[in-house]
C-alpha positions in Angstrom: 27.7 -10.8 -11.3 27.6 -14.2 -9.6 24.5 -16.3 -9.6 24.2 -15.8 -5.8 24.4 -12.0 -6.1 21.7 -12.1 -8.8 19.4 -13.6 -6.2 19.6 -10.3 -4.3 18.2 -8.1 -7.1 14.8 -7.8 -5.5 16.2 -5.5 -2.7 17.1 -3.0 -5.5 14.3 -3.6 -8.0 11.5 -2.8 -5.5 12.8 0.6 -4.3 11.0 3.9 -4.7 12.7 7.3 -4.4 12.7 8.9 -0.9 14.0 12.2 0.5 15.3 12.7 4.0 12.8 14.3 6.5 14.3 17.4 8.2 15.2 17.4 11.9 15.4 20.2 14.4 19.0 19.3 15.2 21.6 22.0 14.6 25.0 21.0 13.0 28.0 21.3 15.2 31.1 21.3 13.1 34.7 21.5 14.1 38.1 20.6 12.6 39.2 17.0 13.2 42.9 16.7 12.8 45.0 13.7 11.9 42.0 11.7 10.5 43.5 8.6 8.8 40.3 6.6 8.2 36.6 7.3 7.9 34.1 4.6 8.8 30.4 4.7 8.1 27.2 3.2 9.4 24.8 2.3 6.5 21.1 2.3 7.4 20.0 5.8 8.3 23.4 7.2 7.3 24.5 6.3 3.8 21.0 5.1 3.1 17.6 6.6 3.8 15.9 3.8 5.7 12.1 3.6 5.9 12.3 1.8 9.2 15.6 3.4 10.4 17.4 0.0 10.6 17.7 -3.4 9.0 15.5 -6.4 9.9 14.4 -4.9 13.2 12.5 -7.3 15.4 11.0 -4.3 17.2 9.1 -3.1 14.1 5.5 -3.8 13.7 4.7 -7.0 11.7 4.4 -6.4 8.0 2.1 -9.2 6.9 1.1 -7.4 3.7 4.8 -7.1 2.7 5.2 -10.8 3.4 2.2 -11.7 1.2 3.6 -9.5 -1.6 7.1 -11.1 -1.2 5.5 -14.6 -1.2 3.7 -13.8 -4.5 6.8 -12.2 -6.1 8.9 -15.3 -5.2 6.3 -17.5 -6.9 6.0 -19.8 -4.0 3.0 -22.1 -4.4 -0.2 -22.3 -2.3 -1.6 -19.9 0.3 0.9 -18.1 2.7 1.4 -20.6 5.6 3.0 -18.1 8.1 3.0 -14.6 9.5 5.9 -12.3 9.9 5.5 -12.6 13.6 6.7 -16.2 13.2 10.0 -14.9 11.8 10.3 -12.4 14.6 9.8 -15.1 17.2 12.4 -17.3 15.5 14.9 -14.4 15.5 14.2 -13.7 19.2 14.6 -17.4 20.0 18.0 -17.7 18.1 19.3 -14.5 19.8 18.2 -15.6 23.3 20.0 -18.9 22.8 23.3 -17.1 21.9 23.1 -14.2 24.4 25.9 -14.2 27.0 28.4 -12.0 28.7 30.6 -12.4 25.7 27.8 -11.9 23.3 25.5 -9.1 24.8 23.9 -8.2 21.4 23.5 -11.4 19.3 22.7 -11.1 15.6 21.1 -13.7 13.4 22.0 -14.6 9.8 18.6 -13.6 8.4 18.7 -16.3 5.7 19.2 -19.0 8.4 16.3 -17.5 10.4 14.0 -17.4 7.3 15.0 -21.0 6.4 14.1 -22.3 9.9 10.8 -20.3 9.9 9.8 -21.8 6.5 10.8 -25.3 7.6 8.7 -25.0 10.7 5.7 -24.0 8.5 6.2 -27.0 6.4 7.8 -25.2 3.4 10.7 -27.0 1.7 12.5 -24.8 -0.8 16.1 -24.3 -2.1 18.4 -21.7 -0.6 17.9 -19.5 -3.7 14.2 -19.2 -3.0 14.9 -18.4 0.7 17.3 -15.6 -0.3 14.8 -14.2 -2.8 12.0 -14.3 -0.4 14.1 -12.5 2.3 15.1 -9.9 -0.2 11.6 -9.3 -1.6 10.3 -8.9 2.0 13.1 -6.6 3.1 12.6 -4.4 0.1 9.0 -3.9 1.0 9.2 -3.8 4.8 12.3 -1.5 4.9 12.4 0.8 1.9 15.8 2.3 1.2 17.2 5.0 -1.0 20.7 6.7 -1.3 21.1 9.5 1.2 21.8 12.8 -0.6 25.5 13.5 -0.8 26.6 10.0 0.2 28.1 9.0 -3.1 30.0 12.3 -3.5 31.3 12.1 0.0 32.6 8.6 -0.5 34.2 9.6 -3.8 36.0 12.6 -2.3 37.3 10.6 0.6 38.4 7.8 -1.7 40.1 10.2 -4.0 42.0 11.7 -1.1 43.3 8.2 -0.4 41.9 8.1 3.1 40.9 4.5 4.0 37.1 3.9 4.0 35.3 1.4 6.1 31.9 0.3 7.3 30.6 -1.0 10.6 26.9 -1.9 10.2 24.1 -4.0 11.5 23.7 -5.7 8.2 22.5 -8.7 6.3 23.2 -10.5 3.0 21.3 -7.9 1.0 23.1 -4.9 2.5 26.2 -4.9 0.3 24.3 -4.6 -3.0 22.6 -1.5 -1.6 26.0 0.1 -0.9 27.5 -0.9 -4.2 24.5 0.5 -6.0 24.8 3.7 -4.1 28.3 4.3 -5.5 27.6 2.7 -8.9 30.3 0.1 -8.4 30.4 -3.7 -8.9 31.8 -4.3 -5.4 32.9 -2.6 -2.3 36.6 -2.7 -3.1 36.3 -0.9 -6.5 34.1 1.6 -4.7 37.2 2.5 -2.6 36.3 0.6 0.6 39.1 -1.3 2.5 37.5 -4.7 2.8 39.3 -5.4 6.1 37.7 -2.3 7.5 34.2 -3.4 6.5 32.6 -5.1 9.5 29.0 -6.6 9.1 27.0 -7.9 12.0 25.6 -11.0 10.2 29.2 -12.2 9.6 30.2 -11.9 13.2 26.7 -12.9 14.6 26.9 -9.9 16.9 25.4 -6.5 16.5 25.9 -2.9 17.7 26.0 -1.6 20.3 27.8 -4.7 21.5 31.6 -4.3 21.4 32.5 -7.1 19.0 32.2 -5.2 15.7 34.2 -2.2 16.8 36.8 -4.4 18.4 37.2 -6.1 15.0 37.5 -2.8 13.3 40.2 -1.6 15.7 42.1 -4.8 15.1 42.1 -4.1 11.4 43.0 -0.4 12.0 46.0 -1.5 14.1 47.3 -3.8 11.3 47.4 -0.6 9.2 49.1 1.3 11.9 46.1 3.5 12.5 45.1 4.3 16.0 41.4 4.3 16.9 41.5 8.0 17.7 42.8 8.6 14.1 39.5 7.2 12.7 36.1 8.9 12.7 32.9 6.9 12.7 29.8 8.4 11.1 26.3 7.1 12.2 22.8 8.2 13.0 22.2 6.4 16.3 23.7 7.9 19.5 23.7 4.5 21.2 24.5 2.0 18.4 26.9 4.3 16.6 28.3 7.2 18.7 28.4 5.5 22.1 29.6 2.2 20.8 32.3 3.8 18.6 33.5 6.1 21.4 33.8 3.1 23.7 36.3 1.7 21.2 38.2 5.0 21.2 37.1 6.3 17.8 36.1 9.9 17.2 32.5 10.2 16.2 30.2 12.2 13.9 26.5 12.0 14.7 24.4 12.2 11.5 21.1 13.8 12.3 19.9 14.5 8.8 16.7 12.4 8.6 13.9 12.4 11.1 13.1 8.7 10.3 16.4 7.5 11.7 17.7 10.3 13.9 18.0 8.6 17.2 19.3 10.7 20.1 18.6 7.9 22.7 18.1 10.5 25.4 16.2 7.9 27.4 19.3 5.7 27.7 21.7 6.6 30.5 24.7 5.8 28.4 23.8 8.7 26.0 22.6 11.4 28.4 25.9 13.1 28.8 27.4 11.7 25.5 28.8 14.3 23.1 29.9 13.4 19.6 32.9 15.2 18.2 30.8 16.7 15.4 27.1 16.7 14.5 26.1 16.6 10.8 22.8 17.4 9.3 24.1 16.8 5.8 26.7 14.2 5.0 28.8 16.5 2.9 29.4 18.7 6.1 32.0 16.1 7.1 34.3 17.6 4.4 34.4 20.7 6.5 35.7 18.7 9.4 38.4 16.6 8.0 41.4 17.5 5.8 40.9 16.5 2.2 43.8 17.1 -0.1 
């Protein structure tokens, strides 16, 4: 483990076990032929997510979580800011970058934390900023492995079908995935690193097209057509609609009420139909050919 990865431990150490909450959605399974790659969302799909997403600026402020994170990071003095200060900073950064070519900007959360702390008069090294961000995220957005996720990844990997990720993610996301599959890194877990697309690296988020465009570019280099890949996610807009716009086949995972988002109020999703609907991740094995 590198020193920098060790800074991220809080996002794992503060977790508590969770179980998915049942939904009323019925599974819709059918055979998907010629699947040559499987790509996953993370929050609400591979991971149970207490808030349903990562670093959401739409969530209610979690000042108690911030106070606990401040104490755990051993920063001196009374807490000089509120979590609303971070949310305003994120909104300001995103508004500055929003354009026709960047319809859904994404921040680097460490940069946003650093600017927020500096504005509050707090001067601390990057290590402390990372640790504070991880301590806060672990408390504000509890996560736990989704049942069946590790087994599903293992079976797809063993079948030598390329595995990928497209996720609205931050620096602390990858350790959650590698912990899920009990592996030191994504590559040894069986993921193709060129098919792993994270929003904080591209500074754009789903449902904007940039992440899936990048995925399709990587698929093309492997001589895999978009329609030969299936994307699995819990959000009908961010995942199913966005992936289908890029030409991928889609599996809507509706296995946890916390993060099951049908987006029926969005006109882009009203007539949208995923190729399959899963209420348990392992149901995907009934839909693709595994040798």
